[in-house]
PDB file of N, CA, C and O in Angstrom, chain B, residues numbered from 101:
ATOM      1  N   MET B 101      10.649   4.122  -8.980  1.00  0.00           N
ATOM      2  CA  MET B 101       8.615   4.200  -7.837  1.00  0.00           C
ATOM      3  C   MET B 101       8.810   5.169  -7.444  1.00  0.00           C
ATOM      4  O   MET B 101      10.036   5.246  -7.513  1.00  0.00           O
ATOM      5  N   ARG B 102       8.349   6.325  -6.917  1.00  0.00           N
ATOM      6  CA  ARG B 102       7.801   6.985  -5.632  1.00  0.00           C
ATOM      7  C   ARG B 102       6.796   6.758  -5.584  1.00  0.00           C
ATOM      8  O   ARG B 102       5.974   7.079  -6.443  1.00  0.00           O
ATOM      9  N   LEU B 103       6.368   5.613  -3.707  1.00  0.00           N
ATOM     10  CA  LEU B 103       5.197   5.293  -2.722  1.00  0.00           C
ATOM     11  C   LEU B 103       3.831   6.562  -3.366  1.00  0.00           C
ATOM     12  O   LEU B 103       2.714   6.295  -3.809  1.00  0.00           O
ATOM     13  N   ARG B 104       4.537   8.013  -3.169  1.00  0.00           N
ATOM     14  CA  ARG B 104       3.477   8.327  -2.826  1.00  0.00           C
ATOM     15  C   ARG B 104       3.053   8.418  -4.739  1.00  0.00           C
ATOM     16  O   ARG B 104       1.828   8.473  -4.841  1.00  0.00           O
ATOM     17  N   CYS B 105       3.605   8.438  -5.856  1.00  0.00           N
ATOM     18  CA  CYS B 105       3.482   8.398  -6.957  1.00  0.00           C
ATOM     19  C   CYS B 105       2.013   7.099  -7.137  1.00  0.00           C
ATOM     20  O   CYS B 105       0.848   7.187  -7.526  1.00  0.00           O
ATOM     21  N   LEU B 106       2.779   6.112  -6.678  1.00  0.00           N
ATOM     22  CA  LEU B 106       1.961   4.560  -6.704  1.00  0.00           C
ATOM     23  C   LEU B 106       0.819   5.287  -5.798  1.00  0.00           C
ATOM     24  O   LEU B 106      -0.075   5.384  -6.639  1.00  0.00           O
ATOM     25  N   GLN B 107       0.432   5.708  -4.917  1.00  0.00           N
ATOM     26  CA  GLN B 107      -0.433   6.170  -4.257  1.00  0.00           C
ATOM     27  C   GLN B 107      -2.029   7.044  -4.835  1.00  0.00           C
ATOM     28  O   GLN B 107      -3.248   6.879  -4.789  1.00  0.00           O
ATOM     29  N   GLU B 108      -0.790   8.234  -5.479  1.00  0.00           N
ATOM     30  CA  GLU B 108      -2.070   9.204  -6.327  1.00  0.00           C
ATOM     31  C   GLU B 108      -2.179   7.603  -7.839  1.00  0.00           C
ATOM     32  O   GLU B 108      -2.148   6.568  -7.173  1.00  0.00           O
ATOM     33  N   ALA B 109      -2.233   7.392  -8.682  1.00  0.00           N
ATOM     34  CA  ALA B 109      -1.920   6.313  -8.887  1.00  0.00           C
ATOM     35  C   ALA B 109      -3.595   5.649  -8.629  1.00  0.00           C
ATOM     36  O   ALA B 109      -4.559   5.768  -9.385  1.00  0.00           O
ATOM     37  N   MET B 110      -3.521   4.946  -7.317  1.00  0.00           N
ATOM     38  CA  MET B 110      -4.522   4.537  -6.662  1.00  0.00           C
ATOM     39  C   MET B 110      -5.245   5.133  -7.181  1.00  0.00           C
ATOM     40  O   MET B 110      -5.667   5.129  -8.338  1.00  0.00           O
ATOM     41  N   ALA B 111      -5.560   6.050  -5.814  1.00  0.00           N
ATOM     42  CA  ALA B 111      -6.432   7.082  -5.727  1.00  0.00           C
ATOM     43  C   ALA B 111      -7.173   7.493  -7.083  1.00  0.00           C
ATOM     44  O   ALA B 111      -8.383   7.388  -7.283  1.00  0.00           O
ATOM     45  N   ARG B 112      -6.424   7.875  -7.782  1.00  0.00           N
ATOM     46  CA  ARG B 112      -7.013   8.152  -9.196  1.00  0.00           C
ATOM     47  C   ARG B 112      -7.814   7.122 -10.062  1.00  0.00           C
ATOM     48  O   ARG B 112      -8.830   7.526 -10.627  1.00  0.00           O
ATOM     49  N   GLY B 113      -7.395   5.714 -10.215  1.00  0.00           N
ATOM     50  CA  GLY B 113      -8.317   4.525 -10.852  1.00  0.00           C
ATOM     51  C   GLY B 113      -8.775   3.702  -9.756  1.00  0.00           C
ATOM     52  O   GLY B 113      -9.129   2.622 -10.231  1.00  0.00           O
ATOM     53  N   PHE B 114      -8.948   3.730  -8.344  1.00  0.00           N
ATOM     54  CA  PHE B 114      -9.819   3.507  -7.577  1.00  0.00           C
ATOM     55  C   PHE B 114     -10.569   4.173  -6.337  1.00  0.00           C
ATOM     56  O   PHE B 114     -11.549   3.769  -5.711  1.00  0.00           O
ATOM     57  N   LEU B 115      -9.951   5.093  -6.214  1.00  0.00           N
ATOM     58  CA  LEU B 115     -10.672   6.339  -5.462  1.00  0.00           C
ATOM     59  C   LEU B 115     -12.778   6.036  -4.963  1.00  0.00           C
ATOM     60  O   LEU B 115     -13.323   5.590  -3.953  1.00  0.00           O
ATOM     61  N   ASP B 116     -13.232   6.485  -6.087  1.00  0.00           N
ATOM     62  CA  ASP B 116     -14.010   6.463  -6.423  1.00  0.00           C
ATOM     63  C   ASP B 116     -14.790   4.431  -5.947  1.00  0.00           C
ATOM     64  O   ASP B 116     -15.917   4.209  -5.505  1.00  0.00           O
ATOM     65  N   ARG B 117     -14.584   4.230  -6.006  1.00  0.00           N
ATOM     66  CA  ARG B 117     -14.917   2.171  -5.622  1.00  0.00           C
ATOM     67  C   ARG B 117     -14.691   2.204  -4.368  1.00  0.00           C
ATOM     68  O   ARG B 117     -15.525   1.972  -3.493  1.00  0.00           O
ATOM     69  N   ASP B 118     -13.620   2.476  -4.220  1.00  0.00           N
ATOM     70  CA  ASP B 118     -12.769   2.034  -2.677  1.00  0.00           C
ATOM     71  C   ASP B 118     -13.983   3.016  -1.593  1.00  0.00           C
ATOM     72  O   ASP B 118     -14.491   2.464  -0.617  1.00  0.00           O
ATOM     73  N   ALA B 119     -14.425   4.980  -2.072  1.00  0.00           N
ATOM     74  CA  ALA B 119     -14.936   5.640  -1.395  1.00  0.00           C
ATOM     75  C   ALA B 119     -16.440   4.426  -1.255  1.00  0.00           C
ATOM     76  O   ALA B 119     -16.542   3.790  -0.206  1.00  0.00           O
ATOM     77  N   ALA B 120     -17.196   4.280  -2.057  1.00  0.00           N
ATOM     78  CA  ALA B 120     -18.240   4.247  -2.156  1.00  0.00           C
ATOM     79  C   ALA B 120     -18.740   2.843  -1.553  1.00  0.00           C
ATOM     80  O   ALA B 120     -19.932   2.676  -1.295  1.00  0.00           O
ATOM     81  N   ARG B 121     -17.216   1.252  -1.215  1.00  0.00           N
ATOM     82  CA  ARG B 121     -17.300   0.558  -0.426  1.00  0.00           C
ATOM     83  C   ARG B 121     -17.148   0.595   1.190  1.00  0.00           C
ATOM     84  O   ARG B 121     -17.423  -0.190   2.097  1.00  0.00           O
ATOM     85  N   GLY B 122     -16.456   2.160   1.089  1.00  0.00           N
ATOM     86  CA  GLY B 122     -16.374   1.747   2.718  1.00  0.00           C
ATOM     87  C   GLY B 122     -15.482   1.476   3.068  1.00  0.00           C
ATOM     88  O   GLY B 122     -15.146   0.317   2.824  1.00  0.00           O
ATOM     89  N   VAL B 123     -14.186   2.668   4.142  1.00  0.00           N
ATOM     90  CA  VAL B 123     -12.738   2.359   4.880  1.00  0.00           C
ATOM     91  C   VAL B 123     -12.961   0.685   5.429  1.00  0.00           C
ATOM     92  O   VAL B 123     -12.173  -0.202   5.102  1.00  0.00           O
ATOM     93  N   HIS B 124     -14.469   0.386   6.527  1.00  0.00           N
ATOM     94  CA  HIS B 124     -14.578  -0.920   6.667  1.00  0.00           C
ATOM     95  C   HIS B 124     -14.567  -2.368   5.492  1.00  0.00           C
ATOM     96  O   HIS B 124     -14.250  -3.491   5.886  1.00  0.00           O
ATOM     97  N   ALA B 125     -14.784  -2.211   4.704  1.00  0.00           N
ATOM     98  CA  ALA B 125     -15.384  -2.814   3.682  1.00  0.00           C
ATOM     99  C   ALA B 125     -13.697  -3.090   3.077  1.00  0.00           C
ATOM    100  O   ALA B 125     -13.107  -4.149   2.866  1.00  0.00           O
ATOM    101  N   THR B 126     -13.239  -1.622   2.912  1.00  0.00           N
ATOM    102  CA  THR B 126     -11.608  -2.176   2.129  1.00  0.00           C
ATOM    103  C   THR B 126     -11.150  -2.750   2.998  1.00  0.00           C
ATOM    104  O   THR B 126     -10.567  -3.793   2.702  1.00  0.00           O
ATOM    105  N   LEU B 127     -11.199  -2.366   4.360  1.00  0.00           N
ATOM    106  CA  LEU B 127     -10.100  -2.931   4.959  1.00  0.00           C
ATOM    107  C   LEU B 127     -10.489  -4.849   4.652  1.00  0.00           C
ATOM    108  O   LEU B 127      -9.964  -5.821   4.107  1.00  0.00           O
ATOM    109  N   ALA B 128     -11.059  -4.689   5.002  1.00  0.00           N
ATOM    110  CA  ALA B 128     -11.415  -6.684   4.603  1.00  0.00           C
ATOM    111  C   ALA B 128     -11.289  -6.900   4.124  1.00  0.00           C
ATOM    112  O   ALA B 128     -11.440  -8.110   4.296  1.00  0.00           O
ATOM    113  N   TRP B 129     -10.815  -6.646   2.611  1.00  0.00           N
ATOM    114  CA  TRP B 129     -10.032  -6.579   1.407  1.00  0.00           C
ATOM    115  C   TRP B 129      -8.918  -7.137   1.442  1.00  0.00           C
ATOM    116  O   TRP B 129      -8.597  -8.201   0.912  1.00  0.00           O
ATOM    117  N   LEU B 130      -8.208  -6.336   2.156  1.00  0.00           N
ATOM    118  CA  LEU B 130      -6.598  -6.025   2.508  1.00  0.00           C
ATOM    119  C   LEU B 130      -5.993  -7.164   3.714  1.00  0.00           C
ATOM    120  O   LEU B 130      -4.961  -7.834   3.739  1.00  0.00           O
ATOM    121  N   VAL B 131      -7.594  -6.991   5.050  1.00  0.00           N
ATOM    122  CA  VAL B 131      -6.889  -8.590   5.262  1.00  0.00           C
ATOM    123  C   VAL B 131      -7.125  -9.805   4.668  1.00  0.00           C
ATOM    124  O   VAL B 131      -6.674 -10.895   5.019  1.00  0.00           O
ATOM    125  N   GLU B 132      -8.033  -9.500   3.527  1.00  0.00           N
ATOM    126  CA  GLU B 132      -8.179 -11.062   2.594  1.00  0.00           C
ATOM    127  C   GLU B 132      -6.832 -11.393   2.371  1.00  0.00           C
ATOM    128  O   GLU B 132      -6.177 -12.361   2.759  1.00  0.00           O
ATOM    129  N   GLU B 133      -6.464 -10.211   1.526  1.00  0.00           N
ATOM    130  CA  GLU B 133      -5.410 -10.229   0.046  1.00  0.00           C
ATOM    131  C   GLU B 133      -3.817 -10.895   2.192  1.00  0.00           C
ATOM    132  O   GLU B 133      -2.896 -11.701   2.065  1.00  0.00           O
ATOM    133  N   VAL B 134      -4.112 -10.287   3.369  1.00  0.00           N
ATOM    134  CA  VAL B 134      -2.919 -10.737   3.779  1.00  0.00           C
ATOM    135  C   VAL B 134      -2.957 -12.328   4.412  1.00  0.00           C
ATOM    136  O   VAL B 134      -2.088 -12.862   5.101  1.00  0.00           O
ATOM    137  N   GLY B 135      -4.259 -12.907   3.944  1.00  0.00           N
ATOM    138  CA  GLY B 135      -4.142 -14.251   4.792  1.00  0.00           C
ATOM    139  C   GLY B 135      -3.425 -15.254   2.950  1.00  0.00           C
ATOM    140  O   GLY B 135      -2.733 -16.244   2.716  1.00  0.00           O
ATOM    141  N   GLU B 136      -4.339 -13.931   1.910  1.00  0.00           N
ATOM    142  CA  GLU B 136      -3.790 -15.195   0.807  1.00  0.00           C
ATOM    143  C   GLU B 136      -2.112 -14.857   1.066  1.00  0.00           C
ATOM    144  O   GLU B 136      -1.546 -15.928   0.850  1.00  0.00           O
ATOM    145  N   LEU B 137      -1.289 -14.026   1.364  1.00  0.00           N
ATOM    146  CA  LEU B 137      -0.205 -13.674   1.360  1.00  0.00           C
ATOM    147  C   LEU B 137       0.366 -14.853   2.300  1.00  0.00           C
ATOM    148  O   LEU B 137       1.269 -15.514   1.787  1.00  0.00           O
ATOM    149  N   ALA B 138       0.142 -15.054   3.033  1.00  0.00           N
ATOM    150  CA  ALA B 138       0.407 -16.191   4.447  1.00  0.00           C
ATOM    151  C   ALA B 138       0.256 -17.551   4.142  1.00  0.00           C
ATOM    152  O   ALA B 138       0.947 -18.416   4.680  1.00  0.00           O
ATOM    153  N   GLU B 139      -0.769 -17.831   3.153  1.00  0.00           N
ATOM    154  CA  GLU B 139      -0.864 -18.628   2.279  1.00  0.00           C
ATOM    155  C   GLU B 139       0.083 -19.084   1.496  1.00  0.00           C
ATOM    156  O   GLU B 139       0.773 -20.097   1.606  1.00  0.00           O
ATOM    157  N   ALA B 140       0.059 -17.925   0.370  1.00  0.00           N
ATOM    158  CA  ALA B 140       1.396 -18.754  -0.229  1.00  0.00           C
ATOM    159  C   ALA B 140       2.839 -18.863   0.026  1.00  0.00           C
ATOM    160  O   ALA B 140       3.419 -19.912  -0.253  1.00  0.00           O
ATOM    161  N   VAL B 141       3.715 -17.463   0.739  1.00  0.00           N
ATOM    162  CA  VAL B 141       4.754 -18.336   2.033  1.00  0.00           C
ATOM    163  C   VAL B 141       4.116 -19.295   2.675  1.00  0.00           C
ATOM    164  O   VAL B 141       5.281 -19.610   2.917  1.00  0.00           O
ATOM    165  N   ILE B 142       3.291 -20.273   3.326  1.00  0.00           N
ATOM    166  CA  ILE B 142       3.426 -21.069   3.838  1.00  0.00           C
ATOM    167  C   ILE B 142       3.542 -22.161   2.919  1.00  0.00           C
ATOM    168  O   ILE B 142       3.960 -23.293   3.163  1.00  0.00           O
ATOM    169  N   LYS B 143       3.184 -21.759   1.986  1.00  0.00           N
ATOM    170  CA  LYS B 143       3.428 -22.894   0.758  1.00  0.00           C
ATOM    171  C   LYS B 143       4.830 -22.929   0.005  1.00  0.00           C
ATOM    172  O   LYS B 143       5.379 -23.755  -0.724  1.00  0.00           O
ATOM    173  N   GLY B 144       5.083 -22.002   0.369  1.00  0.00           N
ATOM    174  CA  GLY B 144       6.369 -21.966  -0.816  1.00  0.00           C
ATOM    175  C   GLY B 144       6.660 -21.094  -1.727  1.00  0.00           C
ATOM    176  O   GLY B 144       7.690 -20.439  -1.888  1.00  0.00           O
ATOM    177  N   ASP B 145       5.378 -21.132  -2.506  1.00  0.00           N
ATOM    178  CA  ASP B 145       5.313 -20.308  -3.428  1.00  0.00           C
ATOM    179  C   ASP B 145       5.496 -19.014  -4.028  1.00  0.00           C
ATOM    180  O   ASP B 145       4.553 -18.271  -4.302  1.00  0.00           O
ATOM    181  N   ARG B 146       6.774 -18.728  -4.246  1.00  0.00           N
ATOM    182  CA  ARG B 146       7.149 -17.391  -4.626  1.00  0.00           C
ATOM    183  C   ARG B 146       6.517 -16.752  -5.792  1.00  0.00           C
ATOM    184  O   ARG B 146       6.219 -15.561  -5.881  1.00  0.00           O
ATOM    185  N   GLY B 147       6.403 -17.355  -6.371  1.00  0.00           N
ATOM    186  CA  GLY B 147       5.604 -16.209  -7.643  1.00  0.00           C
ATOM    187  C   GLY B 147       4.182 -16.172  -7.196  1.00  0.00           C
ATOM    188  O   GLY B 147       3.401 -15.310  -7.600  1.00  0.00           O
ATOM    189  N   LEU B 148       3.934 -16.882  -6.565  1.00  0.00           N
ATOM    190  CA  LEU B 148       1.934 -16.112  -5.626  1.00  0.00           C
ATOM    191  C   LEU B 148       2.656 -15.202  -4.935  1.00  0.00           C
ATOM    192  O   LEU B 148       2.472 -14.020  -5.222  1.00  0.00           O
ATOM    193  N   ALA B 149       3.423 -15.474  -4.104  1.00  0.00           N
ATOM    194  CA  ALA B 149       3.792 -14.528  -2.845  1.00  0.00           C
ATOM    195  C   ALA B 149       4.036 -13.019  -3.235  1.00  0.00           C
ATOM    196  O   ALA B 149       3.770 -12.074  -2.493  1.00  0.00           O
ATOM    197  N   GLU B 150       4.626 -12.912  -4.608  1.00  0.00           N
ATOM    198  CA  GLU B 150       5.361 -11.469  -5.664  1.00  0.00           C
ATOM    199  C   GLU B 150       3.656 -11.064  -5.366  1.00  0.00           C
ATOM    200  O   GLU B 150       3.362 -10.106  -4.651  1.00  0.00           O
ATOM    201  N   GLU B 151       2.641 -11.921  -6.008  1.00  0.00           N
ATOM    202  CA  GLU B 151       1.600 -11.142  -6.776  1.00  0.00           C
ATOM    203  C   GLU B 151       1.059 -10.780  -5.276  1.00  0.00           C
ATOM    204  O   GLU B 151       0.848  -9.568  -5.223  1.00  0.00           O
ATOM    205  N   GLU B 152       0.837 -11.277  -4.339  1.00  0.00           N
ATOM    206  CA  GLU B 152       0.078 -11.028  -3.065  1.00  0.00           C
ATOM    207  C   GLU B 152       0.426 -10.287  -2.584  1.00  0.00           C
ATOM    208  O   GLU B 152      -0.537  -9.805  -1.987  1.00  0.00           O
ATOM    209  N   ILE B 153       1.881  -9.358  -2.225  1.00  0.00           N
ATOM    210  CA  ILE B 153       2.750  -8.655  -1.428  1.00  0.00           C
ATOM    211  C   ILE B 153       2.125  -7.305  -2.608  1.00  0.00           C
ATOM    212  O   ILE B 153       1.915  -6.181  -2.150  1.00  0.00           O
ATOM    213  N   ALA B 154       1.904  -7.585  -3.990  1.00  0.00           N
ATOM    214  CA  ALA B 154       1.162  -6.848  -4.829  1.00  0.00           C
ATOM    215  C   ALA B 154      -0.166  -5.832  -4.407  1.00  0.00           C
ATOM    216  O   ALA B 154      -0.342  -4.627  -4.227  1.00  0.00           O
ATOM    217  N   ASP B 155      -0.933  -7.015  -4.368  1.00  0.00           N
ATOM    218  CA  ASP B 155      -2.041  -6.762  -3.572  1.00  0.00           C
ATOM    219  C   ASP B 155      -1.993  -6.267  -1.937  1.00  0.00           C
ATOM    220  O   ASP B 155      -2.879  -5.424  -1.794  1.00  0.00           O
ATOM    221  N   VAL B 156      -1.419  -6.450  -0.928  1.00  0.00           N
ATOM    222  CA  VAL B 156      -1.527  -6.109  -0.385  1.00  0.00           C
ATOM    223  C   VAL B 156      -0.990  -4.647  -0.086  1.00  0.00           C
ATOM    224  O   VAL B 156      -1.465  -4.077   0.897  1.00  0.00           O
ATOM    225  N   ILE B 157       0.193  -3.837  -1.043  1.00  0.00           N
ATOM    226  CA  ILE B 157       0.442  -2.503  -0.925  1.00  0.00           C
ATOM    227  C   ILE B 157      -0.532  -1.533  -1.756  1.00  0.00           C
ATOM    228  O   ILE B 157      -0.655  -0.322  -1.568  1.00  0.00           O
ATOM    229  N   ALA B 158      -1.142  -2.248  -2.636  1.00  0.00           N
ATOM    230  CA  ALA B 158      -2.153  -1.551  -2.917  1.00  0.00           C
ATOM    231  C   ALA B 158      -3.268  -1.273  -2.541  1.00  0.00           C
ATOM    232  O   ALA B 158      -3.888  -0.253  -2.843  1.00  0.00           O
ATOM    233  N   TRP B 159      -3.951  -2.916  -1.241  1.00  0.00           N
ATOM    234  CA  TRP B 159      -5.250  -2.169  -0.670  1.00  0.00           C
ATOM    235  C   TRP B 159      -5.201  -1.454   0.188  1.00  0.00           C
ATOM    236  O   TRP B 159      -6.093  -0.693   0.564  1.00  0.00           O
ATOM    237  N   THR B 160      -3.404  -1.693   0.930  1.00  0.00           N
ATOM    238  CA  THR B 160      -3.022  -0.967   1.916  1.00  0.00           C
ATOM    239  C   THR B 160      -2.483   0.954   1.505  1.00  0.00           C
ATOM    240  O   THR B 160      -2.183   1.824   2.322  1.00  0.00           O
ATOM    241  N   LEU B 161      -2.519   1.021   0.509  1.00  0.00           N
ATOM    242  CA  LEU B 161      -1.959   2.334  -0.142  1.00  0.00           C
ATOM    243  C   LEU B 161      -3.656   3.083  -0.214  1.00  0.00           C
ATOM    244  O   LEU B 161      -4.032   4.160   0.248  1.00  0.00           O
ATOM    245  N   SER B 162      -4.467   1.979  -1.016  1.00  0.00           N
ATOM    246  CA  SER B 162      -6.164   2.890  -0.868  1.00  0.00           C
ATOM    247  C   SER B 162      -6.764   3.091   0.315  1.00  0.00           C
ATOM    248  O   SER B 162      -7.483   4.087   0.400  1.00  0.00           O
ATOM    249  N   ILE B 163      -6.591   2.063   1.688  1.00  0.00           N
ATOM    250  CA  ILE B 163      -6.773   2.994   2.518  1.00  0.00           C
ATOM    251  C   ILE B 163      -6.192   3.941   3.300  1.00  0.00           C
ATOM    252  O   ILE B 163      -6.749   4.715   4.079  1.00  0.00           O
ATOM    253  N   ALA B 164      -4.944   3.822   3.024  1.00  0.00           N
ATOM    254  CA  ALA B 164      -4.553   5.152   3.334  1.00  0.00           C
ATOM    255  C   ALA B 164      -5.301   6.128   2.356  1.00  0.00           C
ATOM    256  O   ALA B 164      -5.648   7.059   3.082  1.00  0.00           O
ATOM    257  N   ASN B 165      -5.833   6.453   0.747  1.00  0.00           N
ATOM    258  CA  ASN B 165      -6.471   7.534   0.745  1.00  0.00           C
ATOM    259  C   ASN B 165      -7.146   7.055   1.027  1.00  0.00           C
ATOM    260  O   ASN B 165      -6.715   6.178   0.277  1.00  0.00           O
ATOM    261  N   LEU B 166      -8.206   6.503   1.567  1.00  0.00           N
ATOM    262  CA  LEU B 166      -9.866   6.675   1.874  1.00  0.00           C
ATOM    263  C   LEU B 166      -9.461   7.183   3.611  1.00  0.00           C
ATOM    264  O   LEU B 166     -10.401   7.465   4.354  1.00  0.00           O
ATOM    265  N   LEU B 167      -8.384   7.240   3.999  1.00  0.00           N
ATOM    266  CA  LEU B 167      -8.488   7.764   5.642  1.00  0.00           C
ATOM    267  C   LEU B 167      -7.741   9.018   5.397  1.00  0.00           C
ATOM    268  O   LEU B 167      -7.517   9.749   6.362  1.00  0.00           O
ATOM    269  N   GLY B 168      -7.182   9.470   3.791  1.00  0.00           N
ATOM    270  CA  GLY B 168      -6.355  10.700   3.995  1.00  0.00           C
ATOM    271  C   GLY B 168      -4.399  10.791   4.431  1.00  0.00           C
ATOM    272  O   GLY B 168      -3.584  11.704   4.559  1.00  0.00           O
ATOM    273  N   VAL B 169      -4.371   9.437   4.522  1.00  0.00           N
ATOM    274  CA  VAL B 169      -3.606   9.538   4.730  1.00  0.00           C
ATOM    275  C   VAL B 169      -1.854   9.774   3.653  1.00  0.00           C
ATOM    276  O   VAL B 169      -1.921   9.233   2.550  1.00  0.00           O
ATOM    277  N   ASP B 170      -0.972  10.238   3.853  1.00  0.00           N
ATOM    278  CA  ASP B 170       0.402   9.982   2.612  1.00  0.00           C
ATOM    279  C   ASP B 170       0.888   8.544   3.607  1.00  0.00           C
ATOM    280  O   ASP B 170       0.881   8.338   4.820  1.00  0.00           O
ATOM    281  N   ALA B 171       1.173   7.965   2.768  1.00  0.00           N
ATOM    282  CA  ALA B 171       1.592   6.793   3.674  1.00  0.00           C
ATOM    283  C   ALA B 171       3.280   6.999   3.153  1.00  0.00           C
ATOM    284  O   ALA B 171       4.093   6.476   3.915  1.00  0.00           O
ATOM    285  N   GLU B 172       3.752   7.586   2.147  1.00  0.00           N
ATOM    286  CA  GLU B 172       5.039   8.712   2.399  1.00  0.00           C
ATOM    287  C   GLU B 172       5.763   9.051   3.983  1.00  0.00           C
ATOM    288  O   GLU B 172       6.740   8.737   4.662  1.00  0.00           O
ATOM    289  N   LYS B 173       4.421   9.998   4.026  1.00  0.00           N
ATOM    290  CA  LYS B 173       5.868  10.903   4.433  1.00  0.00           C
ATOM    291  C   LYS B 173       4.848  10.044   6.083  1.00  0.00           C
ATOM    292  O   LYS B 173       5.425  10.242   7.152  1.00  0.00           O
ATOM    293  N   ALA B 174       3.842   9.422   6.146  1.00  0.00           N
ATOM    294  CA  ALA B 174       4.044   7.756   7.183  1.00  0.00           C
ATOM    295  C   ALA B 174       5.256   6.993   7.418  1.00  0.00           C
ATOM    296  O   ALA B 174       5.514   6.316   8.413  1.00  0.00           O
ATOM    297  N   LEU B 175       5.661   7.100   6.831  1.00  0.00           N
ATOM    298  CA  LEU B 175       7.246   5.652   6.784  1.00  0.00           C
ATOM    299  C   LEU B 175       8.009   6.712   6.876  1.00  0.00           C
ATOM    300  O   LEU B 175       8.720   6.524   7.863  1.00  0.00           O
ATOM    301  N   GLN B 176       8.364   8.147   6.196  1.00  0.00           N
ATOM    302  CA  GLN B 176       9.487   8.991   6.763  1.00  0.00           C
ATOM    303  C   GLN B 176       9.099   9.197   8.295  1.00  0.00           C
ATOM    304  O   GLN B 176       9.904   8.385   8.751  1.00  0.00           O
ATOM    305  N   ARG B 177       8.612   9.572   9.128  1.00  0.00           N
ATOM    306  CA  ARG B 177       7.625  10.045  10.057  1.00  0.00           C
ATOM    307  C   ARG B 177       8.106   8.148  11.383  1.00  0.00           C
ATOM    308  O   ARG B 177       8.537   7.921  12.513  1.00  0.00           O
ATOM    309  N   LYS B 178       7.786   7.625  10.569  1.00  0.00           N
ATOM    310  CA  LYS B 178       7.701   6.535  11.672  1.00  0.00           C
ATOM    311  C   LYS B 178       9.207   5.630  11.332  1.00  0.00           C
ATOM    312  O   LYS B 178       9.432   5.050  12.394  1.00  0.00           O
ATOM    313  N   TYR B 179      10.227   5.291  10.416  1.00  0.00           N
ATOM    314  CA  TYR B 179      11.309   5.202   9.945  1.00  0.00           C
ATOM    315  C   TYR B 179      12.119   6.156   9.404  1.00  0.00           C
ATOM    316  O   TYR B 179      12.394   6.201   8.205  1.00  0.00           O
ATOM    317  N   PRO B 180      12.605   7.096  10.416  1.00  0.00           N
ATOM    318  CA  PRO B 180      13.282   7.998   9.646  1.00  0.00           C
ATOM    319  C   PRO B 180      14.775   7.673   9.011  1.00  0.00           C
ATOM    320  O   PRO B 180      15.340   7.988   7.964  1.00  0.00           O
ATOM    321  N   ASP B 181      15.164   6.806  10.283  1.00  0.00           N
ATOM    322  CA  ASP B 181      16.084   6.110   9.751  1.00  0.00           C
ATOM    323  C   ASP B 181      16.654   6.006   8.559  1.00  0.00           C
ATOM    324  O   ASP B 181      17.503   6.526   7.836  1.00  0.00           O
ATOM    325  N   LEU B 182      15.716   4.963   8.629  1.00  0.00           N
ATOM    326  CA  LEU B 182      15.755   3.754   6.834  1.00  0.00           C
ATOM    327  C   LEU B 182      15.399   4.773   5.862  1.00  0.00           C
ATOM    328  O   LEU B 182      16.511   5.060   5.420  1.00  0.00           O
ATOM    329  N   THR B 183      14.703   5.385   5.346  1.00  0.00           N
ATOM    330  CA  THR B 183      14.201   6.555   4.446  1.00  0.00           C
ATOM    331  C   THR B 183      14.500   7.643   3.890  1.00  0.00           C
ATOM    332  O   THR B 183      14.263   8.002   2.736  1.00  0.00           O
ATOM    333  N   GLY B 184      15.575   8.731   5.571  1.00  0.00           N
ATOM    334  CA  GLY B 184      16.175   9.247   4.881  1.00  0.00           C
ATOM    335  C   GLY B 184      17.383   9.180   3.659  1.00  0.00           C
ATOM    336  O   GLY B 184      17.915  10.044   2.961  1.00  0.00           O
ATOM    337  N   LYS B 185      17.594   7.013   3.829  1.00  0.00           N
ATOM    338  CA  LYS B 185      18.499   6.818   2.818  1.00  0.00           C
ATOM    339  C   LYS B 185      17.278   6.173   1.570  1.00  0.00           C
ATOM    340  O   LYS B 185      17.688   5.150   1.023  1.00  0.00           O
ATOM    341  N   CYS B 186      16.296   6.512   1.236  1.00  0.00           N
ATOM    342  CA  CYS B 186      15.755   6.856   0.501  1.00  0.00           C
ATOM    343  C   CYS B 186      15.561   8.432  -0.309  1.00  0.00           C
ATOM    344  O   CYS B 186      15.617   8.281  -1.529  1.00  0.00           O
ATOM    345  N   VAL B 187      15.472   9.041  -0.132  1.00  0.00           N
ATOM    346  CA  VAL B 187      14.931  10.624  -0.741  1.00  0.00           C
ATOM    347  C   VAL B 187      16.030  10.331  -2.142  1.00  0.00           C
ATOM    348  O   VAL B 187      17.140   9.799  -2.178  1.00  0.00           O
ATOM    349  N   ASP B 188      15.278  10.859  -3.093  1.00  0.00           N
ATOM    350  CA  ASP B 188      15.767  11.495  -4.234  1.00  0.00           C
ATOM    351  C   ASP B 188      15.768  12.467  -3.618  1.00  0.00           C
ATOM    352  O   ASP B 188      14.694  12.793  -3.112  1.00  0.00           O
ATOM    353  N   ARG B 189      17.229  13.527  -3.355  1.00  0.00           N
ATOM    354  CA  ARG B 189      17.415  15.032  -3.892  1.00  0.00           C
ATOM    355  C   ARG B 189      17.048  15.672  -4.309  1.00  0.00           C
ATOM    356  O   ARG B 189      17.186  16.823  -3.895  1.00  0.00           O
ATOM    357  N   GLY B 190      16.226  15.357  -5.564  1.00  0.00           N
ATOM    358  CA  GLY B 190      16.347  16.240  -6.353  1.00  0.00           C
ATOM    359  C   GLY B 190      14.479  16.437  -6.372  1.00  0.00           C
ATOM    360  O   GLY B 190      13.992  17.010  -7.346  1.00  0.00           O
ATOM    361  N   ASP B 191      13.781  16.052  -5.527  1.00  0.00           N
ATOM    362  CA  ASP B 191      12.123  14.810  -5.005  1.00  0.00           C
ATOM    363  C   ASP B 191      12.272  15.104  -3.701  1.00  0.00           C
ATOM    364  O   ASP B 191      11.807  14.206  -2.999  1.00  0.00           O
ATOM    365  N   GLU B 192      12.826  16.182  -2.968  1.00  0.00           N
ATOM    366  CA  GLU B 192      12.174  15.830  -1.386  1.00  0.00           C
ATOM    367  C   GLU B 192      10.488  16.557  -1.591  1.00  0.00           C
ATOM    368  O   GLU B 192       9.845  17.262  -2.369  1.00  0.00           O
ATOM    369  N   GLY B 193      10.362  15.843  -0.351  1.00  0.00           N
ATOM    370  CA  GLY B 193       8.505  17.128  -0.311  1.00  0.00           C
ATOM    371  C   GLY B 193       7.879  16.564   0.700  1.00  0.00           C
ATOM    372  O   GLY B 193       6.780  16.988   1.060  1.00  0.00           O
TER     373      GLY B 193
END
């Protein structure tokens, strides 16, 4: 799964709702999910931590969509030494 593909799917499924909520309220949801992830980690509940990691990624992509940020490109710029090893050579861009 490519991050850009997931971000586009999040936009198709949630952008209208996220835009109506606004970036600040959407950010509040992300912060809540990070808190839930922290609780799962502290409890040592791996299954719950997996769910919360998925939520944190999804809400982060929602914020990226609201801000017009391509998360995949942002990661490539910030961490070129790491992301360069993950590029699908037939689908660069």
